[in-house]
C-alpha positions in Angstrom: 0.1 6.8 25.7 0.0 4.3 22.8 -3.2 3.0 21.4 -3.8 0.0 19.2 -7.2 -0.4 17.4 -8.0 -2.3 14.2 -11.8 -2.4 13.5 -11.6 -4.4 10.3 -12.5 -8.1 10.5 -10.2 -10.1 8.4 -11.0 -13.4 6.6 -8.1 -15.1 4.8 -7.6 -18.2 2.7 -8.9 -19.7 -0.5 -12.4 -20.0 0.8 -12.6 -16.4 2.2 -15.0 -15.2 -0.6 -17.6 -17.6 0.9 -18.2 -14.9 3.5 -20.0 -13.0 0.7 -22.9 -15.5 0.9 -24.3 -13.7 3.9 -25.0 -10.7 1.7 -27.4 -12.5 -0.7 -30.6 -10.6 -0.8 -28.7 -7.2 -0.4 -28.1 -4.5 -3.0 -24.3 -4.5 -3.6 -22.2 -1.9 -5.3 -18.7 -3.0 -6.5 -16.0 -0.5 -7.1 -13.2 -1.8 -9.5 -11.3 -1.0 -12.6 -12.5 -1.8 -16.2 -10.1 -4.7 -16.5 -11.5 -6.5 -13.4 -15.1 -5.7 -14.5 -14.5 -7.9 -17.6 -12.5 -10.6 -15.8 -13.2 -14.0 -14.4 -12.5 -12.6 -11.0 -15.6 -10.5 -11.0 -17.6 -13.6 -11.9 -16.1 -15.5 -9.0 -17.1 -12.6 -6.7 -20.7 -12.2 -8.0 -21.3 -16.0 -7.9 -21.6 -15.5 -4.1 -24.2 -12.8 -4.4 -27.5 -12.2 -6.1 -26.2 -11.1 -9.6 -29.3 -9.1 -10.4 -28.7 -7.0 -7.3 -25.1 -6.2 -8.0 -24.0 -3.0 -9.8 -20.5 -2.0 -10.9 -18.6 1.3 -10.8 -15.6 0.5 -13.1 -14.2 3.9 -13.8 -11.2 3.4 -11.5 -7.8 4.3 -12.8 -4.3 4.3 -11.2 -3.9 7.2 -8.7 -7.7 7.8 -8.5 -8.4 11.5 -9.0 -10.7 13.6 -6.9 -13.2 13.8 -9.8 -13.6 10.0 -9.8 -14.4 10.1 -6.1 -16.9 12.8 -6.5 -18.6 10.9 -9.3 -18.7 7.8 -7.1 -20.3 9.7 -4.3 -23.0 11.0 -6.6 -23.8 7.4 -7.7 -23.8 6.2 -4.1 -26.5 8.8 -3.4 -28.5 7.7 -6.3 -28.2 3.9 -5.9 -28.1 3.7 -2.0 -26.6 0.2 -1.9 -26.6 -1.7 1.4 -23.2 -3.2 0.8 -20.1 -1.6 -1.0 -17.2 -3.7 -2.1 -13.8 -2.2 -3.0 -12.4 -4.8 -5.4 -8.9 -4.6 -6.9 -5.5 -3.1 -6.1 -4.8 -0.1 -4.0 -6.4 2.4 -6.4 -9.8 0.7 -6.4 -9.8 0.2 -2.6 -8.6 3.7 -1.8 -11.2 5.2 -4.1 -14.0 3.0 -2.6 -12.8 4.0 0.9 -13.0 7.7 0.1 -16.4 7.3 -1.5 -17.8 5.4 1.4 -16.2 7.8 4.0 -17.6 10.9 2.4 -20.9 9.2 1.5 -21.5 8.3 5.1 -20.7 11.8 6.1 -23.4 13.0 3.8 -25.9 10.7 5.5 -25.9 7.7 3.1 -26.6 4.5 5.0 -24.1 1.8 4.0 -24.5 -1.3 6.2 -21.2 -3.0 5.3 -18.1 -1.9 3.4 -15.9 -4.8 2.2 -12.4 -4.6 0.8 -11.1 -7.5 -1.4 -7.5 -6.9 -2.6 -6.3 -8.5 -5.8 -2.7 -7.4 -5.4 -0.4 -8.0 -2.4 0.9 -4.5 -1.7 -1.0 -1.6 -0.4 -2.6 -2.9 2.8 -5.4 -0.6 2.0 -7.9 -3.3 3.1 -7.0 -2.7 6.7 -5.7 0.9 6.9 -7.2 4.2 7.9 -5.7 5.9 4.8 -6.9 6.7 1.4 -4.6 8.3 -1.2 -6.4 10.5 -3.8 -4.8 12.6 -6.5 -5.3 16.0 -8.1 -4.0 15.6 -11.7 -4.2 19.3 -12.3 -1.7 20.1 -9.5 0.2 16.8 -9.8 -0.3 16.1 -6.1 -1.4 13.0 -4.1 -3.4 13.6 -0.9 -3.1 10.9 1.7 -6.3 11.1 3.9 -6.2 9.6 7.4 -9.3 9.0 9.5 -10.6 6.2 11.6 -13.8 6.3 9.6 -11.9 5.2 6.5 -11.3 1.6 7.7 -13.3 -1.0 5.8 -15.6 -3.1 7.9 -14.4 -6.4 6.5 -11.4 -7.5 4.5 -11.4 -10.8 2.4 -8.0 -12.1 1.5 -8.2 -14.7 -1.2 -4.7 -15.5 -2.6 -6.2 -17.1 -5.7 -7.1 -13.6 -6.9 -3.4 -12.7 -7.1 -2.0 -15.7 -9.1 -2.5 -13.9 -12.5 -0.8 -10.7 -11.4 2.1 -9.9 -13.7 5.7 -10.3 -12.4 6.4 -6.6 -12.5 3.3 -5.7 -10.5 4.1 -8.5 -8.0 7.6 -7.0 -7.6 6.4 -3.4 -7.2 3.6 -4.2 -4.8 5.8 -6.5 -2.8 8.3 -3.7 -2.3 5.4 -1.6 -1.2 4.7 -4.2 1.5 8.4 -4.1 2.6 8.4 -0.3 2.7 5.2 -0.2 4.8 6.8 -2.7 7.3 10.1 -0.9 7.6 8.8 2.6 7.8 6.2 1.6 10.4 8.9 -0.2 12.4 11.1 2.9 12.8 8.3 5.4 12.9 8.0 7.7 15.9 4.5 6.3 16.3 5.7 2.7 16.6 4.7 0.5 19.5 5.3 -3.1 20.6 2.0 -4.0 18.9 2.8 -2.4 15.5 6.4 -3.7 15.7 5.1 -7.3 16.0 3.1 -6.9 12.8 5.9 -5.1 10.9 8.5 -7.7 11.9 6.3 -10.6 10.6 5.5 -8.7 7.4 9.1 -8.0 6.7 10.1 -11.7 7.4 7.4 -12.9 5.0 8.5 -10.5 2.2 12.2 -11.4 2.3 11.3 -15.1 2.3 8.4 -15.2 -0.2 8.5 -12.2 -2.6 11.3 -13.7 -4.8 9.4 -17.0 -5.0 6.1 -15.2 -5.9 7.9 -13.3 -8.7 9.6 -16.4 -10.1 6.5 -18.6 -10.1 3.3 -16.5 -10.0 1.1 -19.5 -9.7 2.8 -20.7 -6.5 -0.2 -20.4 -4.2 1.7 -20.8 -0.9 4.0 -17.9 -1.8 1.0 -15.8 -3.0 -0.9 -16.5 0.2 2.0 -15.5 2.5 2.6 -12.3 0.5 -1.1 -11.5 0.7 -1.0 -12.0 4.4 2.2 -9.9 4.6 0.5 -7.0 2.8 -2.3 -6.9 5.3 0.0 -7.3 8.3 2.1 -4.3 7.1 -1.1 -2.4 6.4 -2.1 -2.9 10.0 1.3 -1.8 11.2 1.5 1.4 9.3 -2.1 2.3 10.0 -1.3 2.3 13.7 2.3 3.6 13.6 2.5 5.9 10.6 5.0 5.9 7.7 7.9 8.2 6.8 10.1 9.9 4.3 10.0 7.2 1.7 6.2 7.5 1.2 6.3 11.3 1.4 8.6 11.4 -1.6 7.0 8.4 -3.4 3.6 10.1 -3.4 5.3 12.9 -5.4 6.9 10.5 -7.9 3.4 9.2 -8.5 1.7 12.5 -8.7 4.3 14.4 -10.8 6.1 11.6 -12.7 3.4 8.9 -12.7 5.7 6.3 -11.3 3.9 3.3 -9.9 3.7 3.6 -6.1 5.4 0.4 -5.2 8.2 1.1 -7.7 8.7 4.6 -6.3 9.0 3.2 -2.8 11.5 0.6 -4.0 13.7 3.3 -5.7 13.8 5.4 -2.5 13.8 2.9 0.4 17.5 2.3 0.8 18.4 6.0 0.5 15.9 6.9 3.1 17.2 4.1 5.4 20.7 5.6 5.1 19.4 9.1 5.9 17.4 7.8 8.9 20.3 5.7 10.2 21.9 8.9 11.5 19.4 8.6 14.3 20.5 6.1 17.0 17.1 4.7 17.7 16.4 4.1 14.0 19.7 2.4 13.5 19.0 0.0 16.4 15.6 -0.8 15.0 16.9 -1.4 11.5 19.6 -3.6 12.9 17.1 -5.6 15.0 14.9 -6.1 12.0 17.9 -7.3 10.0 18.7 -9.9 12.6 15.0 -11.0 13.0 14.8 -11.5 9.2 18.0 -13.7 9.4 19.9 -11.2 7.2 22.6 -10.6 9.8 23.9 -12.8 12.6 22.6 -12.1 16.1 26.1 -11.3 17.4 26.7 -8.6 14.7 26.9 -5.0 15.8 24.2 -2.5 14.8 26.1 -1.0 11.9 27.0 -4.3 10.4 23.4 -5.5 10.7 22.2 -2.3 9.1 24.5 -2.8 6.2 23.2 -6.3 5.7 19.7 -5.0 5.6 20.7 -2.5 2.9 22.6 -5.3 1.0 19.7 -7.7 1.0 17.2 -5.1 -0.1 19.4 -4.2 -3.0 20.0 -7.8 -3.9 16.3 -8.6 -3.8 15.5 -5.6 -6.0 17.9 -6.9 -8.6 16.5 -10.4 -8.3 12.9 -9.4 -8.9 13.7 -6.9 -11.7 13.2 -3.5 -10.0 14.7 -0.6 -12.0 17.8 0.8 -10.4 17.0 4.5 -10.9 14.5 7.0 -12.3 16.6 7.4 -15.4 16.2 3.7 -16.1 12.5 4.4 -16.5 13.1 6.7 -19.5 11.4 9.6 -17.8 13.7 12.2 -19.2 16.1 14.2 -17.1 14.4 17.5 -18.1 11.0 16.3 -16.9 12.5 15.2 -13.5 14.4 18.6 -13.2 11.2 20.6 -13.8 9.2 18.6 -11.4 11.8 18.6 -8.6 10.8 21.9 -6.8 7.1 21.0 -6.7 8.0 17.4 -5.5 10.2 18.8 -2.7 7.6 21.2 -1.5 4.7 18.7 -1.6 6.8 16.0 0.1 7.6 18.4 3.0 3.8 18.9 3.5 2.9 15.2 3.0 1.1 13.8 6.1 3.3 10.7 6.1 6.4 12.7 6.9 5.2 13.5 10.4 6.3 10.2 11.9 9.7 9.9 10.1 12.3 9.1 12.8 14.5 12.1 11.8 13.5 15.7 11.1 13.5 16.4 7.4 14.4 19.7 5.6 14.0 20.5 1.9 17.7 20.0 1.2 17.3 16.4 2.6 14.5 15.6 0.2 16.5 17.1 -2.7 19.4 14.9 -1.8 17.3 11.8 -1.8 15.7 12.6 -5.1 19.1 13.3 -6.6 20.4 10.0 -5.3 17.8 8.0 -7.2 17.9 9.9 -10.5 
């Protein structure tokens, strides 16, 4: 039996922040990073609220650690806000999701939890996942629970126009990875496939344009929508090997998550394409995205998918390998055993279309060094 359920209400478009007006007169707690806390974006957000009833938690950093979540939960208990807003990229929203989830478990009454993404990548605004890290162990922990979903997601593309080109590229590749992994996942359904297909089509069409001209609002809006569509898809269907290894690149090597996915994606597609079902789905996606002719056979369509991903990565400036990031071969070698072990136990591996052994993960890592 397949089930499809998305509890998050989504408002999209340049006037979506107007929805915050309904929370005037409420105590609001905003979780964001220090940069956003000083930006014009926070002013745009608080303009829709009672500023004297808004408090900020701005200690968010990339790959939010467990200690940050614990500190946030303590503040939640002290402040007891009626509304919590996760505002920013995936790190801010993931941290806010974990804080609200555990806070509610502890009996804190939070009337509404709102996610407002400022990057087009993670899909965290509509997913049941929150990724938290343990810096001491160099491990990322993806938490999955239906109680993690935000109540509301507000998608304002204007918040993304100032995002740097490199971040736009990395987060955009995260969107594509979400869509492709959800599409071939063992948990995929017709419902999640529809979302993944549309997300992939939007990325191939609009990501290069968003990278070339960051203030192109139509491109930004379509990428923002793509991120949320892909988030809906993987939250229902699951992910796979790309994410299982990418989490370790982040935890051990501190590689940005979208970039880690971009480095791994084509190698994982090649690995999974030894599965007949996966090959057929990759080929279908290639045709749906107009990367291959409808009359092409599955192997030819699969190759066109790989070719176009590689071409787009070059076009948007994605590094070709881990070595190109100047990480140092010795650092990668020393981290390799721990990354392989942690990837094998990563929750996202459970829905990969092919069974995965430690030697398979080693081979993928070696291929992107």
